C-alpha positions as CSV (number, residue, x, y, z in Angstrom):
1,X,10.7,-29.4,-13.4
2,X,10.8,-33.3,-13.7
3,X,9.0,-35.2,-11.0
4,X,10.1,-39.0,-10.3
5,X,7.8,-41.3,-9.2
6,X,8.8,-41.5,-5.5
7,X,8.1,-37.6,-5.6
8,X,4.3,-38.0,-7.0
9,X,2.1,-37.5,-4.0
10,X,-0.3,-40.3,-3.0
11,X,-2.9,-39.4,-5.2
12,X,-1.2,-39.0,-8.4
13,X,0.1,-42.4,-7.8
14,X,-3.4,-44.2,-7.6
15,X,-3.8,-42.8,-11.3
16,X,-1.7,-44.9,-12.3
17,X,-2.3,-47.7,-10.0
18,X,-6.1,-48.0,-9.9
19,X,-5.9,-48.9,-13.9
20,X,-2.8,-51.2,-13.1
21,X,-5.7,-52.9,-10.9
22,X,-8.4,-53.2,-13.0
23,X,-6.3,-54.4,-15.9
24,X,-4.9,-57.2,-13.2
25,X,-8.2,-58.5,-12.0
26,X,-9.5,-58.9,-15.7
27,X,-6.6,-60.6,-17.0
28,X,-6.5,-62.8,-13.8
29,X,-10.5,-63.3,-14.1
30,X,-9.9,-64.4,-18.3
31,X,-7.3,-66.5,-17.4
32,X,-8.9,-68.4,-14.3
33,X,-11.9,-69.1,-17.1
34,X,-9.6,-70.4,-19.7
35,X,-8.3,-72.2,-16.9
36,X,-10.9,-74.0,-16.2
37,X,-12.8,-74.6,-19.1
38,X,-12.6,-77.8,-20.9
39,X,-13.4,-76.9,-24.7
40,X,-10.0,-74.6,-25.0
41,X,-6.9,-76.3,-25.5
42,X,-4.0,-74.0,-24.2
43,X,-0.9,-74.2,-26.7
44,X,2.6,-72.7,-25.5
45,X,2.0,-70.2,-28.4
46,X,-1.6,-69.0,-26.4
47,X,-0.1,-68.6,-23.3
48,X,3.0,-66.8,-24.5
49,X,0.7,-64.3,-26.6
50,X,-1.8,-63.5,-23.6
51,X,1.1,-63.2,-21.1
52,X,3.2,-60.6,-23.7
53,X,0.0,-58.9,-24.2
54,X,-0.5,-58.3,-20.8
55,X,2.9,-57.2,-19.9
56,X,2.8,-55.0,-22.8
57,X,0.0,-53.3,-21.9
58,X,1.3,-53.2,-18.4
59,X,4.3,-51.6,-19.3
60,X,2.4,-49.1,-22.1
61,X,0.0,-47.7,-19.0
62,X,2.9,-47.3,-16.8
63,X,4.9,-45.4,-19.4
64,X,2.0,-43.1,-20.4
65,X,0.3,-42.8,-17.3
66,X,3.6,-41.9,-15.2
67,X,4.5,-39.4,-17.9
68,X,0.7,-37.9,-18.2
69,X,0.3,-37.9,-14.1
70,X,3.9,-36.1,-13.8
71,X,2.5,-33.4,-16.5
72,X,-0.7,-33.2,-14.5
73,X,1.4,-32.5,-10.9
74,X,3.8,-30.3,-12.9
75,X,1.0,-28.2,-13.7
76,X,-0.4,-28.3,-10.1
77,X,2.8,-26.8,-9.1
78,X,3.2,-24.1,-11.8
79,X,1.2,-21.0,-11.6
80,X,-0.5,-20.6,-15.6
81,X,0.0,-16.6,-16.2
82,X,4.1,-16.7,-15.2
83,X,4.9,-20.0,-15.9
84,X,6.8,-19.6,-12.2
85,X,6.5,-22.5,-9.4
86,X,3.4,-21.4,-7.6
87,X,2.7,-21.3,-3.3
88,X,2.3,-24.9,-2.7
89,X,5.8,-25.8,-4.8
90,X,7.2,-23.3,-2.9
91,X,6.2,-24.9,0.8
92,X,6.7,-28.2,-0.7
93,X,10.6,-27.1,-1.7
94,X,10.8,-25.6,1.8
95,X,9.8,-28.9,3.9
96,X,12.6,-30.6,1.9
97,X,15.2,-28.3,2.9
98,X,13.8,-28.5,6.5
99,X,12.8,-32.2,6.9
100,X,17.5,-32.2,5.9
101,X,18.3,-29.4,8.5
102,X,18.9,-27.1,6.0
103,X,19.7,-23.1,6.6
104,X,17.2,-21.2,4.3
105,X,15.7,-17.7,3.6
106,X,12.5,-16.7,2.2
107,X,12.2,-13.2,0.4
108,X,8.2,-12.1,-0.2
109,X,8.0,-9.8,-2.9
110,X,4.9,-7.4,-3.2
111,X,4.7,-5.1,-6.2
112,X,3.4,-1.6,-5.6
113,X,1.0,0.2,-7.3
114,X,-0.2,-3.1,-9.1
115,X,-4.0,-2.1,-8.8
116,X,-3.0,1.0,-10.3
117,X,-1.8,-0.5,-13.2
118,X,-4.9,-2.6,-13.5
119,X,-7.5,0.3,-13.0
120,X,-6.2,2.6,-15.5
121,X,-5.0,0.1,-18.2
122,X,-6.7,-3.0,-17.5
123,X,-6.3,-6.4,-16.9
124,X,-4.6,-7.6,-20.2
125,X,-1.7,-4.8,-19.3
126,X,-1.6,-5.6,-15.8
127,X,-1.2,-9.9,-16.8
128,X,1.5,-9.1,-19.0
129,X,3.8,-6.7,-16.3
130,X,3.6,-10.1,-14.3
131,X,4.9,-12.0,-17.0
132,X,7.6,-9.3,-17.7
133,X,8.0,-9.2,-13.7
134,X,8.5,-13.0,-14.0
135,X,11.0,-12.6,-16.3
136,X,13.1,-10.1,-14.6
137,X,12.8,-12.3,-11.0
138,X,14.3,-15.4,-13.2
139,X,17.1,-13.4,-14.4
140,X,18.3,-11.7,-11.2
141,X,17.9,-15.3,-9.5
142,X,19.9,-17.3,-12.3
143,X,20.7,-20.8,-11.1
144,X,21.4,-19.7,-7.6
145,X,17.7,-19.3,-6.2
146,X,14.6,-20.1,-7.1
147,X,11.3,-17.8,-7.8
148,X,7.8,-18.2,-7.3
149,X,4.6,-16.4,-7.8
150,X,2.3,-17.0,-5.0
151,X,-0.7,-15.1,-6.5
152,X,-2.2,-11.5,-7.9
153,X,0.9,-9.7,-7.5
154,X,3.3,-11.3,-5.0
155,X,6.3,-13.1,-5.7
156,X,8.8,-15.3,-3.7
157,X,12.3,-16.5,-3.9
158,X,14.1,-18.9,-1.8
159,X,17.4,-20.0,-1.8
160,X,19.3,-22.6,1.3
161,X,23.4,-23.0,2.1
162,X,25.6,-21.2,4.8
163,X,25.5,-17.6,2.9
164,X,21.5,-17.8,2.1
165,X,20.8,-14.8,4.0
166,X,23.5,-12.5,2.6
167,X,23.3,-13.7,-1.0
168,X,19.4,-13.4,-1.2
169,X,19.4,-9.9,0.2
170,X,22.0,-9.0,-2.3
171,X,19.1,-10.4,-4.8
172,X,16.3,-8.5,-3.6
173,X,18.4,-5.6,-3.8
174,X,19.0,-6.1,-7.3
175,X,15.7,-6.6,-7.8
176,X,14.1,-3.5,-6.4
177,X,16.8,-1.6,-8.7
178,X,15.5,-3.6,-11.7
179,X,11.6,-2.5,-11.0
180,X,12.9,0.9,-10.2
181,X,13.1,1.1,-13.8
182,X,10.0,1.7,-15.6
183,X,8.9,-1.3,-18.0
184,X,7.8,-1.0,-21.7
185,X,4.6,-2.8,-22.7
186,X,3.0,-2.5,-25.9
187,X,3.6,1.5,-26.2
188,X,3.7,2.6,-22.6
189,X,6.4,2.5,-19.9
190,X,4.9,1.2,-16.8
191,X,6.7,2.3,-13.6
192,X,6.4,-0.1,-10.6
193,X,8.2,-0.4,-7.5
194,X,8.3,-3.2,-5.3
195,X,8.7,-4.2,-1.2
196,X,10.2,-6.9,0.0
197,X,10.3,-8.7,3.5
198,X,13.0,-11.7,4.3
199,X,12.8,-14.3,6.8
200,X,15.3,-17.1,7.9
201,X,15.9,-20.6,9.3
202,X,18.7,-22.6,10.5
203,X,16.1,-25.7,9.6
204,X,16.7,-26.8,13.4
205,X,15.3,-24.0,15.2
206,X,11.2,-25.5,14.9
207,X,10.4,-22.9,11.5
208,X,8.1,-24.8,9.3
209,X,7.5,-23.2,5.7
210,X,4.2,-21.4,7.2
211,X,5.8,-19.5,9.4
212,X,8.5,-18.8,7.4
213,X,6.2,-17.5,4.9
214,X,4.1,-15.5,7.8
215,X,7.0,-13.6,8.7
216,X,8.3,-12.9,5.5
217,X,4.7,-11.4,5.1
218,X,5.0,-9.2,8.4
219,X,8.4,-7.6,7.3
220,X,7.0,-6.9,3.8
221,X,4.6,-4.9,5.5
222,X,7.1,-2.8,7.3
223,X,8.9,-2.2,3.9
224,X,5.4,-0.5,2.7
225,X,4.5,1.5,6.0
226,X,8.2,2.4,5.6
227,X,7.9,3.6,2.2
228,X,8.2,0.7,0.0
229,X,11.1,0.1,-2.5
230,X,13.2,-1.1,0.0
231,X,14.2,-4.6,1.8
232,X,13.4,-5.4,5.6
233,X,14.5,-8.8,8.1
234,X,11.6,-10.3,10.3
235,X,12.2,-8.9,13.7
236,X,10.2,-9.9,16.9
237,X,9.4,-7.1,17.6
238,X,7.2,-7.0,14.3
239,X,5.0,-9.3,15.7
240,X,4.6,-6.9,18.7
241,X,4.2,-4.1,16.9
242,X,1.4,-6.1,14.8
243,X,-0.6,-6.8,17.6
244,X,-0.6,-3.0,18.9
245,X,-2.0,-2.1,15.8
246,X,-4.3,-4.5,15.8
247,X,-5.3,-3.4,19.2
248,X,-5.6,0.4,18.1
249,X,-7.6,-0.6,15.4
250,X,-10.5,-1.8,17.6
251,X,-9.8,0.8,19.5
252,X,-10.9,3.2,16.8
253,X,-13.8,1.5,15.8
254,X,-14.8,2.0,19.6
255,X,-13.9,5.8,19.6
256,X,-15.7,6.3,16.5
257,X,-18.8,4.6,17.6
258,X,-18.3,6.6,21.0
259,X,-18.2,9.5,19.6
260,X,-14.4,9.9,21.5
261,X,-12.9,11.7,18.3
262,X,-13.1,15.7,18.5
263,X,-12.2,18.5,15.8
264,X,-10.4,21.3,16.5
265,X,-9.2,24.6,14.7
266,X,-6.7,26.6,13.7
267,X,-7.2,30.1,12.5
268,X,-5.6,31.6,9.1
269,X,-5.1,35.2,9.2
270,X,-4.4,37.7,6.5
271,X,-0.9,38.8,6.2
272,X,-1.9,42.2,5.4
273,X,-5.0,43.0,7.7
274,X,-4.0,40.1,10.1
275,X,-7.8,39.2,10.0
276,X,-9.0,35.9,10.5
277,X,-9.7,34.3,6.8
278,X,-10.2,31.1,7.1
279,X,-10.1,28.0,9.6
280,X,-8.0,24.4,9.2
281,X,-10.0,21.3,10.8
282,X,-7.9,19.3,12.6
283,X,-9.1,16.0,14.1
284,X,-8.0,15.0,18.1
285,X,-8.5,12.0,20.0
286,X,-8.7,11.7,23.8
287,X,-9.3,8.0,24.7
288,X,-11.7,7.0,27.5
289,X,-8.6,6.8,29.7
290,X,-7.5,10.2,29.4
291,X,-4.8,9.4,27.3
292,X,-4.4,11.6,24.1
293,X,-3.1,10.2,20.7
294,X,-1.6,12.2,18.1
295,X,-3.0,12.2,14.2
296,X,0.3,11.4,13.2
297,X,0.2,8.0,15.4
298,X,-3.8,6.8,14.3
299,X,-4.2,8.3,11.0
300,X,-1.6,5.8,9.0
301,X,-3.6,2.7,11.1
302,X,-7.0,4.2,10.1
303,X,-5.8,4.5,6.5
304,X,-4.3,0.7,6.8
305,X,-7.9,-0.4,7.8
306,X,-9.9,1.7,5.9
307,X,-11.4,3.3,8.8
308,X,-9.8,6.7,7.2
309,X,-12.8,7.1,5.0
310,X,-15.5,7.0,7.8
311,X,-13.0,9.3,9.9
312,X,-12.8,11.7,7.4
313,X,-16.5,12.2,6.4
314,X,-17.0,12.4,10.3
315,X,-14.5,15.4,10.2
316,X,-15.7,16.7,7.0
317,X,-19.4,16.7,8.7
318,X,-18.5,17.7,12.0
319,X,-16.5,20.9,10.7
320,X,-19.7,22.2,8.3
321,X,-21.7,22.1,11.2
322,X,-19.7,23.7,13.4
323,X,-18.3,26.5,10.5
324,X,-21.6,27.0,9.3
325,X,-22.2,30.4,11.6
326,X,-18.5,31.9,11.6
327,X,-19.2,35.3,9.9
328,X,-18.6,33.3,6.1
329,X,-15.0,32.7,6.4
330,X,-13.5,29.7,4.5
331,X,-13.0,26.4,6.1
332,X,-10.8,23.8,4.7
333,X,-10.3,20.1,5.7
334,X,-7.7,17.3,4.8
335,X,-8.8,14.4,3.0
336,X,-6.8,11.5,2.5
337,X,-5.6,9.6,-0.6
338,X,-8.1,7.0,0.3
339,X,-11.1,9.4,0.3
340,X,-9.7,10.9,-3.0
341,X,-9.8,7.5,-4.7
342,X,-13.6,6.4,-3.4
343,X,-15.6,6.6,-6.2
344,X,-18.1,7.6,-3.7
345,X,-16.5,10.4,-2.0
346,X,-17.8,13.4,-4.1
347,X,-21.5,11.7,-3.5
348,X,-20.8,12.1,-0.2
349,X,-19.5,15.3,0.1
350,X,-22.7,16.5,-2.0
351,X,-24.7,14.8,0.5
352,X,-23.0,16.3,3.4
353,X,-23.2,20.0,2.1
354,X,-26.8,19.1,1.5
355,X,-27.6,17.8,4.8
356,X,-25.5,20.5,6.7
357,X,-26.4,23.6,4.4
358,X,-22.9,24.8,4.5
359,X,-22.4,27.0,1.5
360,X,-20.3,25.0,-1.1
361,X,-18.0,27.8,-2.1
362,X,-16.6,28.6,1.7
363,X,-15.0,24.8,1.8
364,X,-11.6,24.3,0.9
365,X,-10.4,20.6,0.6
366,X,-6.8,20.1,1.2
367,X,-4.8,17.1,-0.2
368,X,-1.4,16.1,-0.3
369,X,0.9,16.0,-3.7
370,X,1.4,11.9,-2.6
371,X,-2.8,11.7,-3.3
372,X,-2.2,12.8,-6.4
373,X,1.1,11.0,-7.7
374,X,-0.6,7.5,-6.8
375,X,-3.1,8.2,-9.2
376,X,-3.5,11.2,-11.4
377,X,-6.1,9.9,-13.4
378,X,-8.6,8.7,-10.6
379,X,-7.5,11.9,-8.6
380,X,-8.6,14.4,-11.3
381,X,-11.5,12.8,-11.7
382,X,-12.6,13.3,-8.2
383,X,-11.6,16.7,-7.9
384,X,-13.6,17.4,-11.1
385,X,-16.8,16.3,-9.5
386,X,-15.8,18.1,-6.1
387,X,-15.2,21.4,-8.2
388,X,-18.7,20.9,-9.7
389,X,-20.0,21.5,-6.4
390,X,-18.0,24.9,-6.1
391,X,-15.9,23.5,-3.6
392,X,-12.1,24.6,-3.8
393,X,-9.2,22.4,-3.6
394,X,-5.6,23.2,-1.6
395,X,-2.6,21.5,-2.6
396,X,-1.4,21.1,1.1
397,X,2.5,20.6,2.2
398,X,4.0,22.0,-1.4
399,X,7.6,22.0,-1.1
400,X,8.0,18.3,-0.2
401,X,6.9,16.0,-2.7
402,X,6.7,15.7,-6.9
403,X,4.7,18.9,-7.9
404,X,6.1,20.6,-11.2
405,X,4.3,23.6,-13.2
406,X,2.6,20.8,-15.7
407,X,1.3,19.2,-12.3
408,X,-0.1,22.5,-11.0
409,X,-1.2,23.3,-14.1
410,X,-3.3,20.1,-14.7
411,X,-4.8,20.1,-11.3
412,X,-5.7,23.7,-11.0
413,X,-5.4,24.6,-7.7
414,X,-7.0,27.5,-5.8
415,X,-4.3,27.7,-3.2
416,X,-1.2,26.5,-2.6
417,X,0.0,26.1,1.4
418,X,3.6,26.1,2.2
419,X,5.2,23.3,4.0
420,X,6.6,24.4,7.3
421,X,9.7,23.0,6.6
422,X,10.3,25.4,3.6
423,X,9.3,28.4,5.4
424,X,11.1,27.8,9.2
425,X,14.5,27.1,7.3
426,X,14.2,29.7,4.5
427,X,15.6,31.9,7.1
428,X,18.8,30.2,7.2
429,X,18.8,28.7,3.8
430,X,19.7,31.1,1.1
431,X,18.7,28.3,-1.3
432,X,15.8,27.2,0.5
433,X,14.7,31.0,0.6
434,X,14.9,31.2,-3.4
435,X,13.1,27.9,-3.8
436,X,10.1,29.4,-1.4
437,X,10.2,32.2,-3.3
438,X,10.1,31.2,-7.1
439,X,6.9,28.7,-5.6
440,X,4.7,31.8,-4.8
441,X,5.8,33.5,-7.9
442,X,4.7,30.5,-9.9
443,X,1.3,30.3,-8.0
444,X,1.0,33.7,-8.6
445,X,1.2,33.5,-12.2
446,X,-0.9,30.9,-11.9
447,X,-3.5,32.8,-10.3
448,X,-3.2,30.6,-6.8
449,X,-3.4,31.9,-3.7
450,X,-0.5,31.1,-1.0
451,X,-0.3,30.2,2.5
452,X,2.6,29.6,4.2
453,X,2.1,27.3,7.6
454,X,4.2,27.0,10.7
455,X,5.1,30.3,11.0
456,X,6.4,30.4,14.7
457,X,8.6,33.9,14.8
458,X,7.8,37.7,13.8
459,X,10.7,37.4,11.4
460,X,9.3,34.5,9.7
461,X,6.2,36.4,9.7
462,X,7.9,39.3,8.1
463,X,9.7,36.7,4.8
464,X,6.5,35.6,3.8
465,X,5.0,38.1,3.8
466,X,7.3,40.1,2.0
467,X,7.5,37.5,-0.5
468,X,3.8,37.8,-1.1
469,X,2.3,35.0,0.7
470,X,-1.8,36.0,1.2
471,X,-2.6,34.0,4.3
472,X,-0.3,33.2,7.3
473,X,-1.0,30.2,9.5
474,X,0.9,29.1,12.8
475,X,1.6,29.4,16.2
476,X,2.7,33.0,16.2
477,X,-1.2,33.8,15.6
478,X,-3.0,30.9,17.0
479,X,-3.1,27.6,18.6
480,X,-5.5,24.9,17.2
481,X,-8.4,25.6,19.8
482,X,-12.2,24.3,20.4
483,X,-15.0,25.3,18.2
484,X,-16.5,27.4,21.1
485,X,-13.8,28.9,21.0
486,X,-13.1,30.3,18.0
487,X,-16.1,32.9,17.3
488,X,-14.4,35.6,19.3
489,X,-11.4,35.7,17.3
490,X,-13.5,36.1,14.2
491,X,-13.8,40.1,14.0
492,X,-10.7,40.7,15.8
493,X,-7.5,42.0,14.2
494,X,-3.9,40.8,15.0
495,X,-1.1,43.7,15.9
496,X,1.9,41.9,16.2
497,X,2.9,43.1,19.4
498,X,-0.3,40.7,21.0
499,X,-0.3,38.0,18.8
500,X,0.4,35.5,21.3
501,X,-1.2,36.7,24.0
502,X,-4.2,36.5,21.6
503,X,-3.0,32.8,20.5
504,X,-3.2,31.9,24.0
505,X,0.2,30.8,23.1
506,X,3.4,30.6,24.8
507,X,6.4,32.6,22.0
508,X,8.8,30.2,20.4
509,X,11.5,31.2,23.1
510,X,9.1,30.9,25.9
511,X,8.4,27.0,25.1
512,X,11.8,26.3,24.0
513,X,12.6,27.6,27.6
514,X,10.2,25.5,28.9
């Protein structure tokens, strides 16, 4: 990118102007001394030679100075790793277009899983990946748009013109398709994706470059929360949602300090004897104003803010305290992907077991397939440490993700929990029923226990029981209840005709009618 004298900033221009002023001052001083001296005879040759030397020096300084200052200016506007223009360059380009009232669109691109690449393969491979992504970005943009690297794993594209919105979105979808394919680096093929946020200005709506990039950034995070590998245009509602998320984040921090969280427990029963053999911890939050907030609402926010580690430790510690005297039954506690990635978690787990006196052999930690797929090396290392305490590991929500036989063998789970959707829909869908049966057979071959969750009817219970499930969990038998209500059910057997009454729940038909 060549920069003209007019485009140079004031500071770079001074690097050329200042030496010229000094040179001119020196020449003027020498000329004045010569003119004031009676001993020096000025000849035409001396005058022409002096003026010629001055002008040659000025010309040389201008040419060389301008050339090198332009190079410095270019370096200041270029990312050294990817050789793409940088954030400063992008702001300058946008300001120039807005000054001319031109319509333009901006896309902010954030790579998905880049931190994991750095952690697994090192920063040298991460740097090479950035370079390869920059090449892909240039190929996608061609001559129609300009691409930039903003820093880290963030890139941007901008395009001006009446059809910039439509064309830029098409480019971004093409970019996602390219990044959806694994990228070869050395002997590896690295899978990487991206999340894209887009914003737009007419040039006359008062938006400046900073606001345009902020909007694209907000839209990009909406793409990430929506499942990644997608493009999202900024909407005004996003700012309102962002404010609500920030408010809830503050409320979550206050809830932790003020002990507003409670832990309830849903029993699991033996499929044959209908005896309670385990309980699963489920967090509940009732705010001071009496409003109950579901985990599906506040857990994703806690994961984004990093509070999930503190909340998860609270649930684990409280569950161990509550369940320590419950007749030796198993205790299942869910842990998040963020906890599993935290290198301190196994140490914190050991401290909680020692602090509460809870037997490690009675504890089961439930994790989802997503936790393992995101970072399998770190997950396996953490799980090895966790098993070292004697704690069992359960794969939750099986049937909704990516698990394969090799995947199950690699992580050696002690138990498999079939996802509710697989159980509920198997009654009416032969293919799902076959999938459920094959999943149970596979788990049995790998010496895993199997739990069916979400069981709501006797027909579903009979189906999973005959299919070979070891444990059953669901509203047919029990709802989640506070710890003080658990003890009365621990030694009770559950005849099928009285299960709903013991559970204190309406039947599925009653719930449907109400």
